[in-house]
Backbone as a printed PyTorch tensor [residue, N CA C, xyz], in Angstrom:
tensor([[[ -6.9710, -38.4940,   2.5350],
         [ -6.4020, -37.4130,   3.0150],
         [ -8.5050, -37.1160,   2.2010]],

        [[ -8.3770, -35.7420,   3.6320],
         [ -9.9650, -35.7290,   3.6870],
         [-10.0240, -34.2650,   2.8480]],

        [[-11.0430, -33.9720,   2.1560],
         [-11.3090, -32.8190,   1.1510],
         [-12.6850, -32.6210,   1.5330]],

        [[-12.3620, -30.8950,   1.0240],
         [-13.4870, -29.8340,   1.2650],
         [-14.5590, -29.3990,   1.2080]],

        [[-16.0160, -30.1880,   1.0140],
         [-16.4680, -29.4910,  -0.0210],
         [-17.6230, -29.0800,   0.2320]],

        [[-18.2290, -28.1580,  -0.9270],
         [-19.1810, -26.9390,  -0.2670],
         [-19.8930, -27.4970,   0.0820]],

        [[-20.5630, -28.4670,  -0.3570],
         [-21.4470, -29.4730,   0.3710],
         [-21.5360, -30.0120,   2.1960]],

        [[-20.4280, -29.7190,   2.5160],
         [-19.7840, -30.5810,   3.3970],
         [-20.0150, -29.0400,   4.3560]],

        [[-19.5530, -28.0630,   3.6270],
         [-19.2340, -26.2910,   4.3560],
         [-20.1050, -26.0660,   4.6290]],

        [[-21.0390, -26.2960,   3.7110],
         [-22.4990, -25.5780,   4.1260],
         [-23.4300, -26.2270,   5.3020]],

        [[-23.3370, -27.5550,   5.4400],
         [-24.2380, -28.4020,   6.7280],
         [-22.8790, -28.4170,   7.8570]],

        [[-21.6540, -27.8760,   7.7970],
         [-20.9670, -28.1330,   9.2430],
         [-20.8290, -26.4190,   9.6930]],

        [[-21.2600, -26.4630,  11.0550],
         [-21.3180, -25.2980,  12.1550],
         [-20.1900, -24.6360,  12.7390]],

        [[-20.0480, -23.6050,  12.3860],
         [-18.5250, -23.0440,  12.8570],
         [-18.7280, -21.8520,  14.1510]],

        [[-18.1340, -22.3170,  15.0680],
         [-18.4330, -21.1850,  16.5970],
         [-17.8950, -20.1350,  15.8300]],

        [[-18.8940, -18.8690,  16.4250],
         [-17.9380, -17.3830,  16.2020],
         [-17.6580, -16.8310,  17.3890]],

        [[-16.6100, -16.1460,  17.4330],
         [-16.6260, -14.9600,  18.9700],
         [-17.8730, -14.3350,  19.1050]],

        [[-17.6120, -13.9280,  20.7200],
         [-18.9480, -12.7690,  20.6310],
         [-18.9560, -11.9290,  19.7570]],

        [[-20.3520, -11.0720,  19.4820],
         [-20.3050,  -9.7730,  18.7080],
         [-19.3960,  -8.6970,  19.2970]],

        [[-18.9880,  -8.8480,  20.0250],
         [-18.2730,  -7.5250,  20.5850],
         [-16.7660,  -8.1820,  20.2130]],

        [[-16.2510,  -9.4350,  20.4160],
         [-15.1390,  -9.4800,  20.5550],
         [-15.0250,  -8.9560,  18.9630]],

        [[-15.7660, -10.0440,  17.7940],
         [-15.4450,  -9.2360,  16.8860],
         [-15.6290,  -7.6270,  15.9890]],

        [[-16.2640,  -7.4190,  16.7350],
         [-16.1640,  -5.4650,  16.6910],
         [-14.9970,  -5.0280,  16.8680]],

        [[-14.2040,  -5.8990,  17.7830],
         [-12.4940,  -5.0120,  18.6450],
         [-12.1380,  -5.5740,  17.4350]],

        [[-12.0100,  -6.8510,  16.6000],
         [-11.0640,  -7.4730,  15.6740],
         [-11.5510,  -6.2430,  14.3450]],

        [[-12.2950,  -6.4190,  14.2940],
         [-12.7960,  -5.6420,  12.7040],
         [-12.1200,  -4.2790,  13.3170]],

        [[-12.0210,  -3.4940,  14.3900],
         [-11.6160,  -2.1890,  14.8410],
         [-10.2720,  -2.5440,  14.3400]],

        [[ -9.5900,  -3.1730,  15.5990],
         [ -8.0050,  -3.4240,  14.8870],
         [ -7.6630,  -3.6820,  13.3520]],

        [[ -8.3950,  -4.2740,  12.6180],
         [ -7.6090,  -4.3970,  10.9910],
         [ -8.0110,  -3.4820,  10.4970]],

        [[ -8.8440,  -2.4800,  11.3500],
         [ -9.5480,  -1.4460,  10.6210],
         [ -8.1340,  -0.0360,  10.1320]],

        [[ -7.9790,   0.1620,  11.6360],
         [ -6.4070,   1.1920,  12.2160],
         [ -5.5990,   0.5680,  11.5360]],

        [[ -5.4790,  -0.5890,  11.2130],
         [ -3.8380,  -1.1970,  10.7660],
         [ -4.0560,  -0.7560,   9.0940]],

        [[ -5.3020,  -1.1570,   8.4940],
         [ -5.4920,  -0.3620,   7.2710],
         [ -5.0150,   1.1780,   6.8360]],

        [[ -5.3710,   1.6900,   7.8700],
         [ -5.1750,   3.7040,   7.4440],
         [ -4.0780,   3.4740,   8.0270]],

        [[ -3.2230,   2.4570,   8.5620],
         [ -1.7450,   2.7960,   8.7870],
         [ -0.7950,   2.9060,   7.6270]],

        [[ -1.6290,   1.2940,   7.1190],
         [ -0.7820,   0.9390,   6.0530],
         [ -1.1150,   1.9230,   4.5860]],

        [[ -2.1950,   2.2540,   4.5520],
         [ -3.0540,   3.8020,   3.2430],
         [ -2.0610,   4.9080,   4.0660]],

        [[ -1.8590,   5.2620,   4.6660],
         [ -0.9770,   6.6100,   5.1450],
         [  0.5400,   6.2530,   5.1890]],

        [[  1.4520,   4.7370,   5.1250],
         [  2.5560,   4.6110,   5.0500],
         [  2.8500,   4.5980,   3.3720]],

        [[  1.4650,   4.3840,   2.9830],
         [  1.4560,   4.1030,   0.5900],
         [  1.4890,   5.5630,   0.6590]],

        [[  0.7330,   6.5290,   1.0490],
         [  1.2650,   8.0470,   0.8900],
         [  2.6700,   8.7160,   1.0070]],

        [[  3.0910,   8.1730,   1.8620],
         [  4.2740,   8.7770,   2.8480],
         [  5.1800,   8.4260,   1.8770]],

        [[  5.1010,   7.0110,   1.1900],
         [  6.0910,   6.7240,   0.1210],
         [  6.2110,   7.1820,  -1.2460]],

        [[  5.3630,   7.5120,  -1.9700],
         [  4.8020,   7.7640,  -2.8200],
         [  5.1870,   9.6050,  -2.6190]],

        [[  4.8890,  10.3350,  -1.4530],
         [  5.7980,  11.6330,  -1.5120],
         [  6.9880,  11.6240,  -1.6220]],

        [[  7.5070,  10.3920,  -0.6700],
         [  8.6900,  10.1460,  -0.3570],
         [  9.6260,  10.1130,  -2.1360]],

        [[  9.1180,   9.3970,  -2.4010],
         [  9.7200,   8.6840,  -3.6070],
         [  9.9440,  10.2340,  -4.7550]],

        [[  8.2780,  11.1110,  -5.1360],
         [  8.8690,  12.3660,  -5.6630],
         [ 10.0280,  13.2510,  -5.0770]],

        [[  9.9870,  13.2800,  -3.6720],
         [ 11.4480,  13.8120,  -2.8160],
         [ 12.6880,  13.6280,  -3.7000]],

        [[ 13.0600,  12.1230,  -3.9110],
         [ 13.9200,  11.6000,  -4.1940],
         [ 14.3490,  12.0920,  -5.7010]],

        [[ 12.8220,  12.0030,  -6.3220],
         [ 12.8040,  12.1550,  -7.9070],
         [ 13.9180,  13.6840,  -8.4450]],

        [[ 13.0680,  14.6060,  -7.5500],
         [ 13.5800,  16.1350,  -7.6670],
         [ 14.5640,  16.3890,  -6.8100]],

        [[ 14.9920,  15.6890,  -6.0690],
         [ 16.4180,  15.8220,  -5.5600],
         [ 18.1700,  15.4860,  -6.9330]],

        [[ 17.4730,  13.9130,  -7.1370],
         [ 18.4230,  13.5090,  -8.4420],
         [ 17.9040,  14.3390,  -9.0170]],

        [[ 16.7670,  14.9900,  -9.8040],
         [ 17.2790,  15.5240, -11.0820],
         [ 17.6420,  17.2380, -10.7430]],

        [[ 17.5180,  17.4400,  -9.5550],
         [ 18.1880,  18.9330,  -9.4120],
         [ 19.9340,  18.0990,  -9.3800]],

        [[ 20.0160,  17.2170,  -8.4550],
         [ 21.9240,  16.5210,  -8.4380],
         [ 22.3030,  16.6320,  -9.8450]],

        [[ 21.4670,  15.8410, -10.4060],
         [ 21.7360,  15.7360, -12.1310],
         [ 22.0050,  16.8610, -13.1500]],

        [[ 20.9620,  17.4510, -12.6310],
         [ 21.3150,  18.9380, -13.2240],
         [ 19.4950,  19.0240, -14.8180]],

        [[ 18.9510,  18.5820, -14.2330],
         [ 17.5370,  17.7290, -14.8720],
         [ 16.9320,  19.2360, -15.1920]],

        [[ 16.1040,  18.9110, -16.1950],
         [ 15.2430,  20.2090, -15.9740],
         [ 13.9380,  18.9510, -16.1160]],

        [[ 12.6240,  20.1100, -15.4090],
         [ 11.5570,  19.4760, -15.8830],
         [ 10.8400,  18.5890, -16.8850]],

        [[ 11.8420,  19.6180, -18.0600],
         [ 11.7980,  18.3380, -19.8600],
         [ 12.6170,  17.1410, -20.1240]],

        [[ 13.2790,  17.0870, -18.8950],
         [ 14.1070,  15.7370, -18.9440],
         [ 15.3530,  15.7740, -19.0800]],

        [[ 15.7300,  16.9990, -20.1800],
         [ 17.2280,  17.6810, -20.3940],
         [ 18.0760,  17.9460, -20.0210]],

        [[ 19.0490,  17.5630, -19.8160],
         [ 19.9880,  18.0660, -18.7470],
         [ 20.7400,  19.5100, -19.1350]],

        [[ 21.1080,  20.3360, -18.4870],
         [ 21.7700,  21.5420, -18.4410],
         [ 23.0350,  20.8970, -19.9480]],

        [[ 22.9220,  20.6230, -19.6210],
         [ 24.1550,  20.2650, -21.0300],
         [ 23.6940,  19.8770, -22.2990]],

        [[ 22.5880,  18.8720, -22.4300],
         [ 21.7830,  18.8470, -23.3750],
         [ 20.9740,  20.2500, -23.7230]],

        [[ 20.5700,  20.9830, -22.9830],
         [ 19.6690,  21.8900, -23.7290],
         [ 20.3040,  22.5320, -24.2230]],

        [[ 22.1610,  23.1190, -23.4990],
         [ 23.0780,  24.0840, -24.7290],
         [ 23.2450,  23.4070, -25.5990]],

        [[ 23.3590,  22.0880, -26.1210],
         [ 24.0200,  21.9480, -27.4030],
         [ 22.7810,  21.6030, -28.4090]],

        [[ 21.5640,  21.8540, -27.7610],
         [ 20.2040,  21.5440, -28.4620],
         [ 20.1680,  22.7390, -29.5190]]])
């Protein structure tokens, strides 16, 4: 089994696609990264909405106490 060494990699030549193709690839990757970032933001927003809805349904206040806990304390 052959192993890749740093020295071997330094002397080896790798062909690259033309610059225009490289730029196209970078543009596609950046577009995908923008979509991922937007989706992460949406997830965070929906998580907050879910928490607010659960708090409302279960009767919790901003302090974290339920309506029952507030009246008994």
